[in-house]
Rosetta silent file (secondary structure, phi, psi, omega in degrees, C-alpha in Angstrom):
SEQUENCE: XXXXXXXXXXXXXXXXXXXXXXXXXXXXXXXXXXXXXXXXXXXXXXXXXXXXXXXXXXXXXXXXXXXXXXXXXXXXXXXXXXXXXXXXXXXXXXXXXXXXXXXXXXXXXXXXXXXXXXXXXXXXXXXXXXXXXXXXXXXXXXXXXXXXXXXXXXXXXXXXXXXXXXXXXXXXXXXXXXXXXXXXXXXXXXXXXXXXXXXXXXXXXXXXXXXXXXXXXXXXXXXXXXXXXXXXXXXXXXXXXXXXXXXXXXXXXXXXXXXXXXXXXXXXXXXXXXXXXXXX
SCORE:     score description
SCORE:     0.000 S_00000001
   1 L     0.000  -41.121  178.914  169.579  115.277    6.491 S_00000001
   2 H   -62.492  -40.070  179.118  172.136  117.363    4.660 S_00000001
   3 H   -65.350  -36.292  178.674  174.927  115.074    5.871 S_00000001
   4 H   -64.944  -44.482  178.933  173.028  112.030    4.657 S_00000001
   5 H   -63.469  -40.630  177.867  172.595  113.502    1.185 S_00000001
   6 H   -62.952  -39.828  178.851  176.266  114.445    1.114 S_00000001
   7 H   -64.530  -43.297 -179.482  177.212  110.898    2.161 S_00000001
   8 H   -66.067  -39.879  176.673  175.053  109.347   -0.571 S_00000001
   9 H   -63.257  -39.468 -176.119  176.507  111.667   -3.213 S_00000001
  10 H   -67.741  -37.974 -176.588  180.039  110.872   -2.145 S_00000001
  11 L  -110.570   25.367 -177.367  179.568  107.091   -2.299 S_00000001
  12 H   -62.004  -39.999 -179.308  176.937  106.979   -5.032 S_00000001
  13 H   -67.293  -35.886  179.179  179.201  105.073   -7.461 S_00000001
  14 H   -66.050  -44.250  178.843  180.038  102.495   -4.780 S_00000001
  15 H   -66.430  -36.082  176.159  176.352  101.883   -3.996 S_00000001
  16 H   -63.428  -39.938  177.176  175.608  101.686   -7.732 S_00000001
  17 H   -61.613  -44.867  179.120  178.381   99.078   -8.042 S_00000001
  18 H   -63.057  -40.160  179.269  176.880   97.000   -5.203 S_00000001
  19 H   -63.388  -44.252  178.873  173.426   97.184   -6.767 S_00000001
  20 H   -65.238  -37.398  177.620  174.746   96.014  -10.152 S_00000001
  21 H   -61.851  -45.196  179.573  176.697   93.209   -8.431 S_00000001
  22 H   -61.703  -41.022  178.057  173.544   91.989   -6.690 S_00000001
  23 H   -64.260  -41.372  178.876  171.633   92.052   -9.966 S_00000001
  24 H   -62.767  -45.549  179.143  174.426   90.095  -11.679 S_00000001
  25 H   -63.673  -38.266  179.410  174.500   87.455   -8.939 S_00000001
  26 H   -62.316  -47.019  179.275  170.716   87.183   -9.064 S_00000001
  27 H   -65.876  -36.661  179.902  170.727   86.622  -12.836 S_00000001
  28 H   -63.460  -49.951 -177.380  173.657   84.196  -12.527 S_00000001
  29 H   -75.301  -24.597 -178.814  172.010   81.978   -9.902 S_00000001
  30 H   -75.624  -34.888 -172.361  168.568   82.332  -11.468 S_00000001
  31 H  -107.259    0.697  179.566  169.565   81.166  -14.949 S_00000001
  32 L  -128.201  116.816 -175.087  172.336   78.627  -14.187 S_00000001
  33 H   -65.943  -37.809 -178.614  171.424   75.422  -12.391 S_00000001
  34 H   -62.696  -50.301  179.443  174.969   74.568  -11.279 S_00000001
  35 H   -64.474  -34.822  178.825  175.556   77.930   -9.579 S_00000001
  36 H   -64.382  -44.102  179.209  172.071   77.805   -8.104 S_00000001
  37 H   -64.849  -42.049  179.575  172.677   74.374   -6.570 S_00000001
  38 H   -63.660  -40.741  179.943  176.076   75.415   -5.214 S_00000001
  39 H   -65.430  -44.255  179.811  174.608   78.545   -3.663 S_00000001
  40 H   -63.766  -38.507  178.864  171.735   76.676   -2.018 S_00000001
  41 H   -63.452  -45.185  179.714  174.128   74.053   -0.646 S_00000001
  42 H   -65.358  -41.478  179.391  176.397   76.717    0.865 S_00000001
  43 H   -64.116  -41.484  179.054  173.443   78.637    2.270 S_00000001
  44 H   -65.419  -40.277  178.686  171.981   75.498    3.829 S_00000001
  45 H   -63.397  -43.256  179.618  175.339   74.556    5.375 S_00000001
  46 H   -64.381  -45.023  179.729  175.753   78.035    6.837 S_00000001
  47 H   -63.856  -40.767  178.854  172.189   78.071    8.181 S_00000001
  48 H   -62.400  -39.405  177.676  172.593   74.586    9.651 S_00000001
  49 H   -62.865  -41.549  178.205  175.758   75.708   11.437 S_00000001
  50 H   -63.424  -46.567 -179.986  173.952   78.696   12.926 S_00000001
  51 H   -62.776  -37.702 -179.464  171.027   76.532   14.058 S_00000001
  52 H   -64.191  -45.187  179.080  173.406   73.948   15.541 S_00000001
  53 H   -65.030  -38.885  178.369  175.248   76.556   17.611 S_00000001
  54 H   -65.081  -40.154  178.830  171.959   78.082   18.740 S_00000001
  55 H   -64.581  -42.509  178.371  170.655   74.655   19.711 S_00000001
  56 H   -61.447  -40.321  179.724  173.808   73.893   21.718 S_00000001
  57 H   -65.052  -46.209 -179.749  173.481   77.207   23.537 S_00000001
  58 H   -66.840  -35.927  176.687  169.808   76.667   24.425 S_00000001
  59 H   -61.876  -41.517  179.494  170.540   73.070   25.512 S_00000001
  60 H   -64.592  -41.988 -179.191  173.234   74.344   27.879 S_00000001
  61 H   -68.934  -23.673 -178.250  170.926   77.002   29.322 S_00000001
  62 L   -94.746    8.022 -176.139  168.203   74.381   29.835 S_00000001
  63 H   -60.068  -36.572 -179.665  170.438   71.911   31.725 S_00000001
  64 H   -61.503  -45.195  179.080  168.884   72.833   35.079 S_00000001
  65 H   -66.472  -38.816 -179.749  165.389   72.009   33.817 S_00000001
  66 H   -64.345  -44.563  179.355  166.656   68.826   32.156 S_00000001
  67 H   -61.610  -41.037  179.133  168.354   67.632   35.368 S_00000001
  68 H   -65.539  -41.691  178.707  165.218   68.278   37.372 S_00000001
  69 H   -64.026  -39.648  178.538  163.084   66.427   34.825 S_00000001
  70 H   -65.623  -39.416  178.722  165.496   63.471   34.876 S_00000001
  71 H   -63.675  -40.750  177.712  165.415   63.378   38.662 S_00000001
  72 H   -65.592  -39.142  178.331  161.609   63.288   38.625 S_00000001
  73 H   -66.608  -39.704  177.051  161.655   60.540   36.005 S_00000001
  74 H   -62.749  -37.830  177.376  164.140   58.512   38.086 S_00000001
  75 H   -60.201  -46.855  179.723  161.832   58.878   41.073 S_00000001
  76 H   -64.455  -39.408 -179.406  158.924   57.442   39.084 S_00000001
  77 H   -67.925  -38.491  177.715  161.055   54.607   37.717 S_00000001
  78 H   -61.645  -39.627 -179.140  162.346   53.671   41.177 S_00000001
  79 H   -70.450  -18.840  178.779  158.793   53.405   42.451 S_00000001
  80 H   -93.376   -7.997  179.648  157.962   51.065   39.564 S_00000001
  81 L   -64.954  152.153 -178.033  160.897   48.738   40.185 S_00000001
  82 H   -62.862  -31.083 -178.749  160.054   45.276   41.429 S_00000001
  83 H   -68.792  -12.941  177.145  162.067   45.855   44.616 S_00000001
  84 H   -86.884    2.227  179.316  159.565   48.570   45.597 S_00000001
  85 E  -123.799  164.352  171.396  156.829   45.935   45.831 S_00000001
  86 E  -133.544  153.349 -177.893  156.319   42.757   47.782 S_00000001
  87 E   -69.375  144.932  178.039  154.365   39.642   46.892 S_00000001
  88 E  -121.345  122.100  178.782  150.821   39.257   48.219 S_00000001
  89 L  -114.106  154.956  174.763  149.403   35.790   48.732 S_00000001
  90 L   -66.987  160.791 -176.491  145.941   34.692   49.779 S_00000001
  91 L   -66.788  -31.093 -174.544  145.546   33.578   53.402 S_00000001
  92 L  -127.973   -2.593 -177.743  144.924   29.924   52.610 S_00000001
  93 L  -149.523  161.193 -178.564  145.783   29.379   48.959 S_00000001
  94 L  -113.065  124.301  178.079  148.290   30.447   46.302 S_00000001
  95 L   -93.320  156.126 -174.805  147.055   31.854   43.014 S_00000001
  96 L   -71.616  -39.157  178.144  149.045   31.471   39.806 S_00000001
  97 L   -84.520   97.557 -176.779  149.079   35.208   38.972 S_00000001
  98 L   -64.662  131.713  177.939  151.238   36.571   41.784 S_00000001
  99 E   -95.507  154.815  177.049  150.067   39.945   43.117 S_00000001
 100 E  -130.189  147.887  173.111  152.299   42.724   44.355 S_00000001
 101 E  -126.842  152.568 -176.440  151.666   45.646   46.647 S_00000001
 102 E   -63.664  134.562  179.881  153.655   48.831   47.038 S_00000001
 103 L  -118.475  -31.770 -177.850  156.343   48.621   49.723 S_00000001
 104 E  -129.351  143.500  169.639  158.558   51.674   49.083 S_00000001
 105 E  -120.237  155.671 -177.916  157.958   55.252   47.985 S_00000001
 106 E  -128.406  132.670  176.631  160.626   57.732   46.872 S_00000001
 107 E  -113.188  127.714 -179.635  160.713   61.497   47.374 S_00000001
 108 E   -82.548  135.313  177.781  163.022   63.593   45.193 S_00000001
 109 E  -141.950  147.239  178.497  165.086   66.269   46.956 S_00000001
 110 E   -94.374  137.660  177.579  167.822   68.682   45.959 S_00000001
 111 E   -76.147  121.399 -179.702  171.063   68.823   47.951 S_00000001
 112 E  -106.896  -11.822  175.595  171.473   72.368   49.317 S_00000001
 113 E  -157.921  144.781 -175.756  174.542   71.717   51.504 S_00000001
 114 E  -157.299  143.960  174.886  177.121   68.945   51.635 S_00000001
 115 L  -133.280  146.507  179.599  180.457   68.186   53.295 S_00000001
 116 L  -135.095   -6.561 -172.353  183.040   65.509   52.537 S_00000001
 117 L  -107.239   14.146  175.492  186.239   66.679   54.274 S_00000001
 118 L  -103.638  170.546  173.827  185.232   66.190   57.933 S_00000001
 119 L   -75.862  -28.684  177.672  185.410   63.074   60.062 S_00000001
 120 E  -127.930  103.235 -172.854  181.626   63.290   60.512 S_00000001
 121 E  -103.929  149.060  179.757  179.893   64.603   57.403 S_00000001
 122 E  -133.434  162.523  170.808  176.289   65.643   56.828 S_00000001
 123 E  -123.839  157.380  169.616  174.059   66.783   53.968 S_00000001
 124 E  -123.035  130.700 -179.599  171.099   69.135   53.910 S_00000001
 125 E  -117.968  154.333 -172.127  168.311   68.514   51.409 S_00000001
 126 L   -88.629   36.031  171.924  165.514   70.838   50.349 S_00000001
 127 L  -138.152  151.266 -175.847  162.519   68.736   51.442 S_00000001
 128 L  -147.482 -144.443 -175.372  161.106   68.192   54.930 S_00000001
 129 H   -58.247  -36.918 -178.254  158.037   67.361   56.995 S_00000001
 130 H   -68.601  -13.929  175.809  155.684   68.943   54.473 S_00000001
 131 H  -102.066    9.350  178.859  156.981   66.435   51.909 S_00000001
 132 L    83.862   13.918 -178.255  156.417   63.481   54.253 S_00000001
 133 L   -81.569  136.262  179.905  160.074   63.168   55.282 S_00000001
 134 L  -131.687  158.548  177.247  160.741   61.606   58.691 S_00000001
 135 L   -63.177  140.124  178.644  163.771   60.824   60.789 S_00000001
 136 L    94.767   -4.397  177.698  165.304   57.422   60.050 S_00000001
 137 L   -77.436  145.751  177.920  164.486   57.326   56.343 S_00000001
 138 E   -79.585  153.201  179.967  167.187   56.202   53.949 S_00000001
 139 E  -126.493  132.304 -177.205  168.623   58.497   51.292 S_00000001
 140 E  -121.902  156.283  166.990  169.861   57.335   47.890 S_00000001
 141 E  -112.220  168.938  177.804  171.644   58.834   44.896 S_00000001
 142 L   -56.396  -26.666 -177.016  171.274   57.503   41.333 S_00000001
 143 L   -93.274  -18.076 -177.688  174.509   55.518   41.871 S_00000001
 144 E   163.779 -157.560 -174.201  173.842   54.124   45.345 S_00000001
 145 E   -74.478  141.424  178.135  173.450   54.764   49.079 S_00000001
 146 E  -113.311  -49.040 -177.881  173.981   58.266   50.530 S_00000001
 147 E   170.085 -156.418 -175.648  172.917   58.149   54.194 S_00000001
 148 E  -134.366  137.834  178.478  170.050   58.384   56.703 S_00000001
 149 E   -66.827  131.128 -179.834  167.785   61.312   57.669 S_00000001
 150 E  -114.344  -39.069 -179.752  168.552   62.514   61.207 S_00000001
 151 E  -133.237  145.407 -176.630  166.753   65.853   61.647 S_00000001
 152 E  -137.467  133.569  169.415  163.705   67.268   59.865 S_00000001
 153 L  -114.905 -172.651 -177.316  162.099   70.718   59.683 S_00000001
 154 L   -61.371  -40.083 -172.575  159.106   71.814   57.617 S_00000001
 155 L  -119.028   -5.196 -176.686  161.109   72.421   54.438 S_00000001
 156 L  -137.972  163.083  175.964  164.536   70.838   55.040 S_00000001
 157 E  -144.359  143.100  175.995  166.151   67.663   56.343 S_00000001
 158 E   -98.803  135.001 -176.500  169.624   66.833   57.628 S_00000001
 159 E  -117.498  124.675  171.781  171.167   63.594   56.412 S_00000001
 160 E   -73.351  111.040 -174.663  173.884   61.663   58.236 S_00000001
 161 E   -69.877  155.653  171.061  176.199   60.881   55.338 S_00000001
 162 E   -60.573  -21.655  175.733  177.784   57.510   54.728 S_00000001
 163 E   -85.785   55.753  179.535  180.973   59.564   55.176 S_00000001
 164 E  -137.510  138.690 -174.032  180.383   59.611   58.955 S_00000001
 165 L   -65.313  -21.083  179.594  182.254   57.535   61.495 S_00000001
 166 L   -95.953   -4.089 -178.059  178.984   56.319   63.037 S_00000001
 167 L   -80.363  131.428  175.855  177.308   55.422   59.743 S_00000001
 168 L  -138.043  140.859 -179.964  176.959   51.723   58.942 S_00000001
 169 E  -123.349  122.759  174.824  175.050   50.049   56.130 S_00000001
 170 E   -63.650  118.376 -172.031  173.961   46.436   56.263 S_00000001
 171 E  -133.371  167.549  177.242  175.500   44.993   53.091 S_00000001
 172 E  -150.414  160.132  174.199  176.191   41.733   51.340 S_00000001
 173 E   -75.741  128.138 -173.671  178.224   40.361   48.465 S_00000001
 174 L   -62.018  -38.146 -175.158  175.967   40.316   45.441 S_00000001
 175 L   -80.108  -44.951 -172.738  177.213   36.979   44.096 S_00000001
 176 L   -97.424  -12.994  178.701  177.631   34.895   47.252 S_00000001
 177 L    71.831    4.777  175.179  174.983   36.564   49.493 S_00000001
 178 L   -69.713  133.856 -173.469  177.372   36.673   52.474 S_00000001
 179 E  -110.704  156.739  178.475  176.484   39.718   54.545 S_00000001
 180 E  -158.515 -154.364 -178.117  178.449   42.149   56.672 S_00000001
 181 E  -127.524  129.017 -179.914  178.661   45.811   57.611 S_00000001
 182 E  -107.688  135.656  178.121  179.944   48.591   55.361 S_00000001
 183 E  -151.300  168.515  179.811  181.273   51.867   56.723 S_00000001
 184 E   -76.708  146.046  177.737  183.614   54.729   55.923 S_00000001
 185 L   -91.248   -0.211  177.012  187.288   54.373   56.809 S_00000001
 186 L    78.213    8.229 -175.889  187.610   58.099   57.626 S_00000001
 187 L  -107.150  -71.101 -176.835  190.306   58.686   55.019 S_00000001
 188 L  -116.683  144.814 -174.156  189.083   59.382   51.476 S_00000001
 189 L   -69.808   -6.204 -179.543  185.541   60.247   50.425 S_00000001
 190 L  -101.952   -4.386 -170.087  185.552   57.541   47.743 S_00000001
 191 E  -130.132  151.967  176.480  186.584   54.588   49.917 S_00000001
 192 E  -149.489 -165.900 -179.657  185.339   52.520   52.838 S_00000001
 193 E  -131.326  148.112  175.094  185.632   49.099   54.464 S_00000001
 194 E  -114.239  121.743 -174.959  183.449   45.992   54.464 S_00000001
 195 E  -110.778  163.032  171.695  183.570   44.018   57.709 S_00000001
 196 L    70.783   26.260  172.805  182.459   40.586   58.966 S_00000001
 197 L   -96.397  117.670 -177.032  182.966   38.659   55.710 S_00000001
 198 E   -58.802  145.138 -175.990  184.402   35.202   56.611 S_00000001
 199 L   -79.669    3.595  172.693  187.785   34.444   55.079 S_00000001
 200 L   -91.015   -7.725  179.747  186.612   31.133   53.644 S_00000001
 201 L   -77.632  137.848  177.980  184.366   32.997   51.175 S_00000001
 202 L   -82.525  118.005  178.624  185.735   33.321   47.660 S_00000001
 203 L  -130.625  162.461 -179.386  185.916   37.003   46.726 S_00000001
 204 L  -142.533  156.643  174.886  187.610   39.013   43.970 S_00000001
 205 L   -64.995  133.157 -177.321  188.542   42.606   43.265 S_00000001
 206 L    98.912   -8.552  177.219  185.649   44.253   41.476 S_00000001
 207 L   -60.755  144.139 -177.540  182.925   42.208   43.230 S_00000001
 208 E   -89.369  137.051  175.774  179.768   44.231   43.828 S_00000001
 209 E  -110.331  128.581 -177.861  178.511   45.016   47.320 S_00000001
 210 E  -125.678  168.284  177.171  174.775   45.706   47.705 S_00000001
 211 E   -68.069  144.605 -177.527  172.379   46.446   50.548 S_00000001
 212 L   -80.860  -26.638 -176.753  171.265   43.393   52.505 S_00000001
 213 L    78.420   14.613 -177.428  167.690   44.562   53.088 S_00000001
 214 L   -85.585    5.786  177.501  167.881   43.420   56.733 S_00000001
 215 L  -130.869  174.878  179.617  166.598   46.766   58.056 S_00000001
 216 L   -91.356   11.207 -175.254  163.644   49.058   57.396 S_00000001
 217 L   -91.954  -51.946 -176.055  165.889   51.795   56.000 S_00000001
 218 L  -119.795  143.173  169.741  167.025   50.592   52.562 S_00000001
 219 L   -64.637  161.968  178.069  165.558   48.093   50.084 S_00000001
 220 L   -77.033  158.451  172.110  167.692   45.073   49.265 S_00000001
 221 L    72.281   16.156  174.296  170.040   44.807   46.283 S_00000001
 222 L   -81.303  137.040 -179.891  170.887   48.528   46.007 S_00000001
 223 E   -64.995  139.701  178.804  174.502   49.136   44.906 S_00000001
 224 E  -124.127  -46.531 -174.488  176.807   50.402   47.645 S_00000001
 225 E  -163.372  174.011  170.897  180.403   49.700   46.636 S_00000001
 226 E  -128.596  145.743 -178.312  182.837   47.469   44.759 S_00000001
 227 E   -70.741  126.853  179.341  185.780   45.616   46.299 S_00000001
 228 E  -107.113  -25.966  179.042  189.068   47.374   45.561 S_00000001
 229 E  -164.342  152.606  176.393  191.464   45.364   47.785 S_00000001
 230 E  -159.265  157.148  175.116  191.384   42.604   50.403 S_00000001
 231 E  -157.761  159.039  177.974  193.679   40.399   52.479 S_00000001
 232 E   -90.292  135.330 -179.801  193.496   37.773   55.186 S_00000001
 233 L   -96.945  128.365 -178.524  194.535   38.856   58.682 S_00000001
 234 L   -60.132  130.238  178.636  196.611   36.352   60.629 S_00000001
 235 L    80.952    0.651  179.605  194.660   34.892   63.531 S_00000001
 236 L  -110.798  155.569 -179.680  191.378   36.414   62.380 S_00000001
 237 L   -97.532   -1.649 -174.969  188.340   34.726   60.836 S_00000001
 238 E  -126.145  150.710  177.324  187.322   37.670   58.650 S_00000001
 239 E   -68.415  155.568  163.686  188.788   39.467   55.663 S_00000001
 240 E  -101.008  105.860 -170.395  190.172   42.977   55.754 S_00000001
 241 E  -117.041  127.371  172.845  188.283   44.419   52.742 S_00000001
 242 E  -100.910  142.327 -178.779  188.645   47.848   51.143 S_00000001
 243 E  -133.208  156.961  171.710  185.838   49.094   48.874 S_00000001
 244 E  -106.368  125.876  179.219  185.134   51.959   46.495 S_00000001
 245 E   -64.738  144.483  174.709  181.762   53.617   46.999 S_00000001
 246 L   -78.733  -23.962  179.869  179.451   53.655   43.983 S_00000001
 247 L   -85.515  132.758  173.725  178.138   57.082   45.035 S_00000001
 248 L   -90.980   97.964 -174.362  180.190   60.142   44.128 S_00000001
 249 H   -71.135  -13.836  179.690  179.685   62.238   47.274 S_00000001
 250 H   -88.040   -4.730 -175.428  181.455   65.226   45.752 S_00000001
 251 H  -134.666   47.196 -179.407  178.921   65.516   42.924 S_00000001
 252 L   -94.083  123.243  177.097  175.519   65.143   44.579 S_00000001
 253 L  -115.062  -55.175  177.301  172.737   67.279   43.132 S_00000001
 254 E  -118.655  141.821  177.169  169.513   65.304   43.531 S_00000001
 255 E  -130.605  170.894 -178.797  168.834   62.485   45.982 S_00000001
 256 E  -128.738  124.321  178.227  165.867   60.222   46.753 S_00000001
 257 E   -90.929  128.590 -175.576  164.457   59.674   50.236 S_00000001
 258 E   -93.321  125.706  174.951  163.088   56.154   50.747 S_00000001
 259 E  -109.337  111.995  177.919  159.830   55.720   52.611 S_00000001
 260 E   -82.413  113.228 -174.613  159.270   52.159   53.839 S_00000001
 261 L   -68.609  -18.264  179.875  155.484   51.799   53.983 S_00000001
 262 L  -113.727   23.504 -175.767  155.723   48.947   56.535 S_00000001
 263 H   -60.561  -44.855 -177.780  158.501   50.479   58.645 S_00000001
 264 H   -61.651  -42.771  179.152  156.419   50.820   61.827 S_00000001
 265 H   -64.101  -44.177 -178.966  155.335   47.180   61.654 S_00000001
 266 H   -62.821  -48.280 -177.543  158.892   45.998   60.951 S_00000001
 267 H   -65.032  -35.278  179.073  160.451   48.075   63.759 S_00000001
 268 H   -63.144  -42.034  178.770  157.804   46.948   66.245 S_00000001
 269 H   -68.576  -37.449  178.614  158.639   43.304   65.609 S_00000001
 270 H   -64.612  -40.008  177.237  162.379   43.991   65.841 S_00000001
 271 H   -65.618  -40.085  177.394  161.896   45.689   69.208 S_00000001
 272 H   -63.288  -36.649  178.528  159.788   42.782   70.408 S_00000001
 273 H   -64.618  -39.193  177.311  162.537   40.404   69.319 S_00000001
 274 H   -63.665  -35.565  177.345  165.076   42.318   71.390 S_00000001
 275 H   -66.664  -35.633  177.014  162.761   41.967   74.384 S_00000001
 276 H   -64.111  -34.760  177.656  162.601   38.204   73.848 S_00000001
 277 H   -60.857  -40.216 -179.876  166.402   38.045   73.983 S_00000001
 278 H   -68.008  -35.987 -178.702  166.313   39.578   77.435 S_00000001
 279 H   -70.752  -32.279 -175.267  163.637   37.105   78.607 S_00000001
 280 L  -105.146    0.000    0.000  165.538   34.051   77.381 S_00000001
C-alpha cells in the first residue's frame, strides 16, 4: 500500500495531465459536430476491423463443422436428384403425371485412411454394417467416382479405389453415348485410360466421360473423367484414349456410398442371363 501511494505521488502530475486531456477531448467532441463525426467514423472503422478479424478466426475454427454440414447437405441433394428415382407406370395404362419411386440412397462417410502411391490402392471409411453398408456398393466423391466397397465391419468399410489395377468402371462418352471401360493406367493418380471406344467415333480433347449405368453399382451419368489425349492405333479398331479423373484422390475427406434399392433384383436377372448364355 505504501508503494502504491508513493507511486501515485510520484506520477500525480502525469495522471492529472491525462485526466485534463480526457476532459478536453470530451468537450471537443461533445460540442463540435465535425470532430464528433470524425471520431465516430474512426471508431466504427476500428471496431469493424476487429469484428472482421474475429469473424475470420471463428470461421476458420468452424471449418470442420461447416464441411460436415456441407457433406450432409450434399447427401440430401443427391437423394433428391432425378437420377436417384425411376419412372413408375401403371400395369396397363400410362398416366399423364409421371410418377417416380426412389431407386438410390446415399450414406455419407468420412475417409479415415487413403493411399494413392501403390499399384493397388484402397480407402477406409468411417461407416460400416451398422450404417447399412454392404460389399459391392459404389462410392462417390462430390467430383465423381471413387471406388467399390470390398470389406465391411460394424463401423468401417474398405473401398477398392479406382486407383487399383483391377478396378474398372463402365463408362460412356456423354455426348455420343458410346460406351467402354475406364480404368487406372497405374502411373499417376490423376490419370487413367478409356478402352473399347471405336475409332470411327468423333471425339475431342475435353469431352466428358460419365458412368454408363449398365451395372447395379453406380447410377448413370455420373462424371468420371475428361479426355486429355487420344490417337488411333494402326491395325486396331479402337482408340487409345488417355483421361483425367474428375475426382481428386489426394484430397478426399467425405465420400458417399450408393445403395441401389433394386440391386438384388438386377443382379439376379444378370446371373440368369449368364446361365442362358451357357444353355444356348
